[in-house]
C-alpha positions in Angstrom: 23.5 -9.9 48.9 21.4 -8.1 51.1 24.0 -6.2 52.5 24.8 -4.1 53.2 26.6 -1.8 51.0 25.8 -4.4 51.7 29.1 -4.7 50.5 29.2 -8.3 51.3 31.1 -10.4 48.9 34.0 -8.0 48.2 34.1 -6.9 51.8 34.5 -10.5 53.1 37.2 -13.0 52.3 36.7 -14.6 49.0 38.4 -17.8 50.0 36.1 -20.8 49.9 38.4 -22.9 51.9 37.5 -21.9 55.4 40.5 -20.6 57.3 39.8 -19.3 60.8 40.1 -15.7 59.5 37.7 -16.2 56.6 35.2 -17.8 59.0 35.5 -14.8 61.3 35.0 -12.5 58.2 31.8 -14.3 57.2 30.5 -14.2 60.8 31.1 -10.5 61.0 29.5 -10.0 57.6 26.5 -12.1 58.7 26.1 -9.9 61.8 26.3 -6.7 59.7 23.7 -7.9 57.3 21.4 -8.9 60.1 21.9 -5.4 61.6 21.1 -3.8 58.2 17.8 -5.6 58.2 17.0 -4.6 61.8 18.0 -1.0 61.6 16.7 -0.2 58.1 13.5 -2.2 58.5 11.4 0.7 57.5 13.2 1.0 54.2 12.9 -2.7 53.6 9.2 -2.7 54.3 8.6 0.3 52.0 10.8 -1.3 49.3 8.9 -4.6 49.5 5.6 -2.9 49.3 6.7 -1.2 46.1 7.8 -4.5 44.6 4.5 -6.1 45.6 2.7 -3.3 43.9 4.9 -3.7 40.8 4.0 -7.4 40.7 0.2 -6.8 41.2 -1.9 -8.9 39.0 0.9 -11.4 38.2 0.9 -14.9 39.6 3.9 -15.1 41.9 4.6 -18.8 42.7 8.4 -18.9 42.7 10.7 -16.2 43.9 14.5 -16.0 43.4 16.8 -13.9 45.6 20.2 -13.5 44.0 22.9 -12.8 46.5 20.6 -13.3 49.4 23.1 -12.9 52.3 21.4 -13.7 55.6 17.9 -13.4 54.0 16.5 -9.9 54.7 15.0 -9.8 51.3 14.1 -13.5 50.9 12.2 -13.7 54.2 10.4 -10.3 53.6 9.3 -11.6 50.2 8.0 -14.8 51.7 5.9 -12.6 54.0 4.6 -10.4 51.2 3.8 -13.4 48.9 2.5 -16.0 51.3 1.8 -18.6 48.6 5.2 -18.5 47.0 8.3 -20.7 47.2 11.5 -18.6 47.7 14.9 -19.8 46.4 17.8 -17.9 48.1 21.2 -18.1 46.3 24.5 -17.0 47.8 28.2 -18.0 47.6 28.6 -18.2 51.4 27.3 -21.3 53.1 27.8 -19.5 56.4 25.3 -16.7 55.4 22.9 -19.3 54.1 23.0 -21.2 57.4 22.0 -18.0 59.2 19.2 -17.6 56.7 17.9 -21.1 57.2 17.9 -20.6 61.0 15.9 -17.4 60.7 13.4 -19.2 58.3 12.9 -21.9 60.8 12.4 -19.4 63.6 9.7 -17.7 61.5 7.9 -20.9 60.5 9.1 -20.5 56.9 11.4 -23.5 56.5 9.0 -25.3 54.2 8.8 -22.4 51.8 12.5 -21.1 51.7 15.2 -23.2 50.1 18.9 -22.2 49.8 21.4 -22.8 47.0 25.1 -22.2 47.6 26.7 -21.1 44.3 29.5 -18.8 43.0 27.6 -16.8 40.4 30.8 -15.9 38.6 30.9 -19.5 37.7 28.1 -21.8 36.4 24.7 -20.6 37.5 22.5 -23.1 39.3 19.3 -24.4 37.6 16.8 -22.2 39.6 14.1 -21.4 37.0 11.5 -20.9 36.1 10.7 -18.0 38.5 8.0 -15.3 38.6 10.0 -12.7 40.5 13.7 -12.1 41.1 15.0 -9.8 43.9 18.6 -8.9 44.0 20.0 -6.3 46.5 23.5 -4.9 46.7 24.8 -7.9 44.9 25.3 -7.7 41.2 28.0 -5.0 41.3 30.2 -7.6 43.1 30.1 -9.9 40.1 32.7 -10.0 37.4 30.1 -9.8 34.6 26.8 -8.2 35.8 25.5 -8.3 32.2 25.8 -12.0 32.2 24.0 -12.2 35.5 21.1 -10.2 34.2 20.9 -12.5 31.1 20.8 -15.5 33.5 18.0 -13.9 35.5 16.1 -13.1 32.3 16.5 -16.8 31.1 15.2 -18.0 34.5 12.1 -15.7 34.4 8.8 -16.8 33.1 7.2 -14.5 30.5 5.4 -11.7 32.4 7.7 -12.2 35.3 9.4 -9.3 37.2 12.9 -8.5 38.2 13.6 -6.0 41.1 17.2 -4.8 41.5 18.3 -2.7 44.5 21.6 -0.9 44.8 23.0 1.8 47.0 23.3 5.0 45.0 24.8 7.2 47.7 27.5 6.6 50.3 26.4 5.3 53.7 26.9 8.0 56.2 26.8 7.9 60.0 29.0 10.8 61.3 28.7 14.6 61.6 30.6 16.4 59.0 32.8 18.1 61.5 34.5 14.9 62.7 38.3 14.8 62.0 41.2 15.6 64.1 41.9 19.2 63.2 40.5 18.5 59.7 36.7 18.1 59.4 35.2 15.7 56.8 36.7 12.4 57.9 33.8 10.3 56.7 33.8 11.8 53.3 37.6 11.2 52.9 37.1 7.6 54.1 34.3 7.0 51.6 36.3 8.5 48.7 39.3 6.3 49.6 37.0 3.2 49.7 35.5 4.1 46.3 39.0 4.5 44.9 39.9 1.1 46.4 36.9 -0.6 44.7 37.1 1.3 41.4 39.2 -1.2 39.6 37.4 -4.4 40.8 33.8 -3.2 41.0 33.2 -0.7 38.1 29.4 -1.1 38.4 29.3 0.2 42.0 26.9 3.1 41.9 25.9 2.6 38.3 22.6 3.4 36.6 21.3 -0.2 36.3 18.3 0.7 34.1 20.1 0.4 30.8 21.7 -2.9 31.9 18.4 -4.4 32.8 17.0 -3.3 29.4 20.0 -4.7 27.6 19.3 -8.1 29.1 15.9 -8.1 27.4 13.6 -6.8 30.1 11.1 -4.1 29.3 9.1 -1.4 31.1 12.0 -0.4 33.3 10.9 1.7 36.3 13.1 3.3 38.9 12.5 4.6 42.4 15.0 6.1 44.9 14.4 5.4 48.6 16.1 8.1 50.8 17.2 6.9 54.2 17.7 9.7 56.8 17.4 8.4 60.4 18.2 10.7 63.3 17.5 10.5 67.1 16.0 8.5 68.5 17.7 5.8 66.5 17.0 2.1 66.8 18.8 0.4 69.6 21.1 -1.5 67.2 22.2 1.6 65.3 25.5 2.0 67.2 26.4 -1.6 66.5 25.5 -1.2 62.9 27.6 1.9 62.5 30.5 0.1 64.3 30.3 -2.9 62.0 30.2 -0.7 58.9 33.1 1.5 59.9 35.2 -1.5 60.8 34.6 -2.8 57.3 35.6 0.6 55.8 38.6 0.9 58.1 39.9 -2.5 56.9 40.6 -0.9 53.4 42.3 2.3 54.5 45.8 1.5 55.6 48.0 3.7 53.5 45.1 5.5 52.0 44.4 8.0 54.8 46.7 9.9 57.1 47.6 8.6 60.6 45.3 11.1 62.3 42.3 10.0 60.3 43.1 6.3 60.9 43.5 6.9 64.6 40.2 8.7 64.8 38.5 5.8 62.9 40.0 3.4 65.4 38.4 5.4 68.2 35.1 5.6 66.5 34.9 1.9 65.7 36.3 0.8 69.1 34.4 -0.9 71.9 35.5 1.4 74.7 35.6 5.1 75.3 33.2 8.0 74.9 34.3 8.5 71.3 33.0 5.1 70.2 29.9 5.1 67.9 28.4 2.7 70.5 28.2 5.7 72.8 28.0 8.8 70.6 24.7 10.7 70.7 25.2 12.5 67.4 24.9 9.5 65.0 22.6 9.5 62.0 22.0 7.0 59.2 21.9 8.5 55.7 21.9 6.6 52.5 20.0 6.3 49.2 19.0 2.9 47.8 17.5 2.8 44.3 15.3 0.0 43.0 14.8 -0.8 39.3 11.9 -3.1 38.3 11.3 -4.5 34.8 9.3 -7.3 33.1 10.2 -10.1 30.9 8.0 -9.8 27.8 
């Protein structure tokens, strides 16, 4: 899941039978993941360059993207490893359809294949692979240790795993926002963290020991700080709006009425207070990547 904080499986409806509301959820999630790739393209390019450097000297013929979302990672990897086949796995057929359309647009349809699978169930037969990329995905699974063992089993000896996770809250707003009580965004993030604490205990974890426990060696870690200010990319306001709407959907009963009303204004389409029109937005986050090798 290249999402966004990105937050994509737990943030969207888990129902596989497509009701109208779940279809809308997946569509909104697909839009947010696409915006993540567009707005944070500099981070993605830097991250991919680091992964390519880590893989230097290894033959990379088959690449696996676990939790691929709409394909930010899968398509970037196809560009960085022009001779490789990429297998993108996700539980959402809607997100994978978006990925396939982008692959066709970029002339990559013959090198990118998609596999729809719920990775909390039986894993698809995707190996052997030389490189696995997984971004913002494993913390959503019921048993991330099992997922890493499956990745290990699918990896050729000498192959590489690269695991990316958000290791700081995503922030967009000035600290003084809050109706008579500054610090709204921090309160909202704390409430979301509490909401997820029971269902996603690995959110924000140190993944190095888990990668090693699965059998990989030579674990390396690098934090990529994201701190974007004016002038922001054109899509930044829509990205902030999509993210804050996701956050807001978890907060009924968790924040006071004033905070919720302010979030509604910020994430709305109209009015000078909407993040679509504010001039004081920033984008701050930290994403950490762990790499390791199968002996």
